[in-house]
C-alpha positions as CSV (number, residue, x, y, z in Angstrom):
1,M,2.2,-61.0,-34.0
2,T,1.6,-64.5,-32.8
3,G,2.0,-68.1,-33.8
4,F,-0.6,-70.6,-34.8
5,G,-0.2,-74.3,-35.8
6,K,2.5,-75.6,-38.0
7,Q,0.1,-75.7,-41.0
8,N,-0.8,-72.1,-40.9
9,M,1.3,-69.1,-41.5
10,A,2.9,-68.6,-38.1
11,V,3.0,-64.8,-38.2
12,L,-0.2,-62.9,-38.1
13,V,0.0,-59.2,-39.0
14,L,-2.3,-57.2,-36.8
15,R,-3.5,-54.0,-38.3
16,E,-5.2,-51.5,-36.1
17,A,-4.2,-48.4,-38.1
18,D,-7.6,-47.8,-39.6
19,D,-9.3,-47.9,-36.2
20,I,-6.7,-45.7,-34.7
21,S,-6.9,-43.3,-37.6
22,T,-10.7,-43.1,-37.1
23,M,-10.3,-42.3,-33.4
24,L,-7.7,-39.6,-34.2
25,R,-10.0,-38.1,-36.8
26,R,-12.8,-37.9,-34.3
27,A,-10.5,-36.3,-31.8
28,L,-9.5,-33.8,-34.4
29,D,-13.1,-32.8,-35.0
30,T,-13.3,-31.4,-31.4
31,A,-9.6,-30.5,-30.9
32,S,-8.4,-27.1,-29.8
33,A,-6.1,-25.1,-32.0
34,E,-3.2,-26.2,-29.9
35,E,-4.0,-29.9,-30.3
36,R,-4.7,-29.9,-34.0
37,P,-1.1,-30.0,-35.3
38,G,-0.2,-33.0,-33.1
39,L,-3.3,-34.9,-34.1
40,E,-2.8,-34.1,-37.8
41,R,0.8,-35.5,-37.5
42,A,-0.5,-38.6,-35.7
43,I,-3.0,-39.2,-38.5
44,A,-0.3,-38.9,-41.1
45,L,2.0,-41.3,-39.2
46,T,-0.9,-43.8,-38.7
47,S,-1.6,-43.6,-42.5
48,E,2.0,-44.4,-43.3
49,A,2.1,-47.3,-40.9
50,G,-1.1,-48.7,-42.3
51,A,0.4,-48.6,-45.8
52,V,3.3,-50.9,-45.1
53,P,2.8,-54.3,-46.9
54,D,2.3,-57.4,-44.7
55,A,5.4,-59.1,-46.2
56,E,7.5,-56.2,-45.1
57,L,6.1,-56.4,-41.5
58,R,6.8,-60.1,-41.5
59,G,10.3,-59.6,-42.8
60,R,11.1,-56.9,-40.2
61,W,9.7,-59.2,-37.5
62,A,11.8,-62.1,-38.7
63,L,14.9,-59.9,-38.7
64,R,14.3,-58.9,-35.1
65,R,13.7,-62.5,-34.1
66,M,16.9,-63.6,-35.8
67,A,18.8,-60.8,-34.1
68,S,17.3,-61.9,-30.7
69,T,19.3,-65.1,-31.0
70,G,22.5,-63.3,-31.9
71,Y,22.3,-64.1,-35.6
72,D,23.4,-61.2,-37.8
73,G,24.2,-62.9,-41.1
74,P,22.4,-63.1,-44.4
75,P,18.6,-63.6,-43.9
76,R,18.4,-66.5,-46.5
77,A,21.2,-68.6,-45.0
78,V,20.5,-72.0,-43.3
79,A,21.7,-70.4,-40.1
80,A,19.1,-67.7,-40.4
81,V,16.3,-70.3,-40.7
82,K,17.8,-72.1,-37.7
83,A,17.9,-68.8,-35.7
84,L,14.2,-68.2,-36.5
85,R,13.2,-71.7,-35.4
86,T,15.2,-71.3,-32.3
87,A,13.6,-67.9,-31.5
88,E,10.1,-69.2,-32.4
89,Q,10.0,-72.9,-31.7
90,G,6.5,-73.4,-33.1
91,L,7.7,-72.5,-36.7
92,S,7.8,-75.2,-39.2
93,L,10.8,-75.4,-41.6
94,L,8.6,-74.1,-44.5
95,Q,7.3,-71.2,-42.4
96,A,10.9,-70.2,-41.3
97,V,12.1,-70.4,-44.9
98,N,9.2,-68.2,-46.1
99,L,9.9,-65.7,-43.3
100,S,13.6,-65.6,-44.2
101,K,12.6,-64.7,-47.8
102,D,10.5,-61.8,-46.4
103,A,13.5,-60.8,-44.3
104,E,15.8,-61.0,-47.3
105,A,13.5,-58.6,-49.3
106,V,13.4,-56.2,-46.4
107,R,17.2,-56.3,-46.0
108,A,17.7,-55.8,-49.8
109,A,15.4,-52.7,-49.7
110,D,17.0,-51.3,-46.5
111,P,20.4,-52.7,-45.5
112,A,20.0,-51.0,-42.1
113,A,16.8,-52.8,-41.3
114,P,16.7,-54.5,-37.9
């Protein structure tokens, strides 16, 4: 994930799951009997990872960035937005607020989320 200008969404979700899944399926075509179970499991995990919504990925990223500054309070607090902007100095206020909303949704769905 990377930042862009202040007018664009600062977090870009990169998805390589489809390409990785394709490579794993090709490997499965020529795999030995011993390799097949591991490749099949890898394909299943890649499919799971690819199905995670972008907002959830952004929210998890935002929670990790907040935590990197030592912040562990509620994701929608003013201090959370400040922590995000401290961790990622290129974020605009609007971007940080939107990311804090994504983080709040992640935390609501999984209180143990990073």
